N, C-alpha and C positions, 0 to 999 in steps of 0.2 A: 951268570954260563949260560944258562936257558936261551938268551938272548942271542949270544953268540952262535949257537947250534943253530937254530933258526934261522939268522940271518946266513949263515953259510948253504944251509940246507936251500934257502928261498933263491941265492945267488948260484948255487948249482945246478939246481932243478930249471933256472933259466935259461942258462949256458947251455944247457943238453936241449931246449926246444928250441933255441937259435940254430946250434947244429943241423938239428934235424928238417929244420925249413929251408928248402930249395929256393926255394922264390923269394927275393931280397927283394923286389922291387925293379925300378925301369934304370937303365943308366942315364946320368944327367946329360948325355951327348943330345940325345933325342929331345928332351926340355930346352937346352939352348938352343937348337936350331929352330925349333917353333916360337921361340922368344923372339931371337934373332929376327924372323921371317914377318911377325906381328910389329916388332919396331920398325922395320923396312916399308911394310905397307902403312903404318902409321904417319913414318915420313912423306910418304909419297901423299898421302889424303891432305896433310898437310901445305904441302908445297904447293899441291893443285888447290886448294882452297886460298891460301894467299894471293897466288899468281890471279886468279878470278876476280879477289876482292881488288887488286890495286888496279887490273886493266876497269875494274866498274868504275872505281873512283876517278880514274885517269881520263874518262869517257864522260864525264862531268864537264859543260861548259865552263869557263871561264875559272877552271882549279889551278887553285896556289898550291904550292906543299907548303905544308906549316915551317 
C-alpha cells in the first residue's frame, strides 16, 4: 500500500509542476523551417559541386563517357 501512495504522490506532484511551468519549449514550426532551409542549401551546394565536377571532367581532352 505504501508503494501506491508514494507513486500517487509522485505523479500528482509532477503534474502540478508541469502545470505551473508556462514555458514549455519552442513550437515545431520554426524548427521545421530551419531544417527545410538547411536542406535547400545542402542541395544547392551539392548541385553546384556536381556541375563543376562534370564540367571539369568534360574539359579533359579525348574524354569518353564510361
